C-alpha positions, 0 to 999 in steps of 0.5 A, a space after each residue: 399668786 393668782 391661783 392662790 387668790 382664786 382659791 379662797 374666793 371660790 371657797 368663800 362663794 361655796 360657803 356663801 351658797 351653803 349658808 344660803 341653802 341652810 338659811 333657806 331650810 331654816 326659813 322653811 321650818 321657822 318661816 320665810 326670810 321676810 318673817 312670813 310663816 312658811 304656809 304664807 310663803 308657799 302662796 307665792 308658788 307658781 301653782 297657787 293660782 292653778 289650785 286656787 281656781 280649781 278649789 274655789 270652783 269645786 267648792 262653789 259647785 258642790 255647795 250649789 248642788 247641795 242647796 239646789 237639792 234643798 231649795 228645789 225639793 218642793 217645786 220639783 215635787 209639785 211639778 214632777 211628783 219627785 223631789 229630785 228631778 231638778 237636782 238630778 238635772 243640775 247634777 248632769 249639768 255639773 258633770 257636763 260643766 266638769 268635762 267642759 272645764 277639763 277640756 278647756 284647761 288642756 288647751 293652749 293660750 295660742 288656741 284661745 287667741 285663734 278662736 276668740 273672735 270666731 267664738 263671738 261670731 258663733 255666739 251671735 249666730 246662736 243669738 239670732 236663733 232666738 228670734 226664730 221659731 226656736 226661740 222661747 220667752 221666759 218671764 218676758 225675756 226672749 233669750 232661749 233656744 228650745 229644740 225638743 228637750 234641749 234648751 240653751 241660753 246663747 247669751 251665756 256663750 256670748 259672755 265667753 266670746 266678749 272676754 276672749 275677743 276683747 283680749 285678742 283685739 286689744 292685745 293686737 292694738 296695744 300700741 294704739 290704745 290711747 287713741 279713741 277710734 282704735 279702741 272703738 273699732 272693732 271691739 266696741 263697734 261693731 263686735 260688742 255693740 252687736 252682741 249686746 244689742 242682740 241680747 237687748 232686743 230680747 229684753 234681757 236687761 240683767 244679762 246685758 248688764 253683765 255683758 257690759 261689765 265684761 266689756 268694761 273690765 277688758 277695757 279697764 285692764 287694757 288701760 283705756 283712759 278713764 274719761 272714755 268710761 264716763 262717756 260710754 257709761 252715760 250712753 249705757 245708762 240712758 239705754 238702760 233707763 229707756 228699757 226700764 221705763 218702757 216695761 211695766 214689770 221692770 218699772 214696778 221692780 224699781 218702784 218696789 226697790 225705792 219704796 219697799 214700804 208699799 209692799 203690805 201683807 194685807 194687799 194680796 194683789 200687790 204682795 204676790 206681784 212684783 213684791 213677792 220675790 224681794 219681800 219673801 227673800 227678806 223673810 228668808 234671811 230674817 228667819 235664818 238669823 245668825 245660825 239658820 234653821 238647818 239644812 233642808 228646813 227652809 219655810 220659804 221654799 214651800 211655794 212662798 218664795 218664787 225661784 228659790 233654787 235659781 235667782 233667790 238661792 242665796 236667800 235659801 242659803 241664808 235661811 237654812 245656813 244662817 250668816 255663816 253660810 252666806 259669808 262662806 259664799 261671799 268668801 269663796 267669790 272673793 277667793 275666786 276674784 283674788 285668784 283671777 287678779 293674781 293671774 292678771 298680775 303675774 301673766 306676761 301675755 297681754 291677751 291672757 291679762 285682758 281675757 282674765 279681767 273680762 271673765 273675772 268681771 263677769 263672775 264678780 259682777 253677776 254675783 254682786 247683782 244677784 246677791 245685791 237683789 236678794 239683800 235689797 241693795 239692788 232691784 230684782 234684775 233676774 240673773 243667777 248666782 254663778 256656779 250655785 244657782 240652778 240652770 244648765 247654760 249658766 253653770 256649763 258656760 261659767 265652768 267652761 270660762 273658768 277652765 279657760 282661766 285654768 289653762 291660762 294659769 298653767 302657762 303662768 311662769 313656772 307653773 307648767 314645770 312644777 306640774 310636770 314634775 309632780 307625779 299624778 296620784 295614779 303614778 304615785 300609787 303604782 310606784 308604791 305598789 311594787 315596793 310593798 310587794 317586795 316587803 311582803 316577799 
């Protein structure tokens, strides 16, 4: 009796499994069981974050190379008698950045945990070299190391160190994050304060703002009480205000931002001083209009707009490619941010979540500060557009940081298994070749 009863139950279960499989196949053809199209349902794949990070990074770097070639042609020719010098240099940096991204993406999460704090200490050691004879000033900011043809901005490495060390330290203190001193020591004091303070001594306020955003992003993802942000934000604002009022150049930029009408074309001394970048940036965007003047046809890059291939490359994008070009850049940064946010939500490792939040804050805030300055929403601070602007230190370290995120995405539940199950392009090609030869035979 029991055997006879068990048989129908087993058969019903098998029928249910078969029906579920059939329903799944039907859903893949018509859409998911929730009514979503199949292409949208596939976004829930464990490899989505991995591929979106790689794709958005690659597209931004490629657009950046094209626009650096266009925006730097005149400045490069004036300086070196060749329109391609700056572009070839940027192309080399992109190649090094690609190697850095691939190297970082193959390392494990446990490795990044081990090197997190040493990475920040190493960056601070490099930052100290800025105050030696190896240091160099650019536009009033002492934030560079030069040794012959080699130049480096160590504060870019400090950004990576801040994100990783924040994730490592706060993950170790996860049970005590509601207590003020467990958050302050040792991440805020002395680690973050020392790293940011060294950059601040070099008067690079733009980089300091981005570094503060990294610290804020890590603390926010860690669930630190909001009232502490108000306290630290007030202290940071007071320090920033002091450095603004103590610098004639920064004070002039703030004045231009608040009262842009003072920049008049007939006043040459004012028009080609602090007013030059914001006004010609606006002219570039206005000339571009809806559809742009065409790739390579910018007028402002003819020695009118300073830094057309660096801090104000977004203005050249708007002038040559119009509104669609600028919207594509904004959309790509949004996609990159959403991929980082997805990684934060899906990861089960607190270190990965915090470090990802720090790197996401770095890239998003720096892009916002750069674009905001170009379109007039923010004063000109002097930070490059990540992955797009010309500059080796920024490009290589940003791609390296994104390589770290790719390594995190590989550890997302199910991602490594799916990637391992998918044969590479080379293996697929080698598998096809013998079959073709057999057919010919």
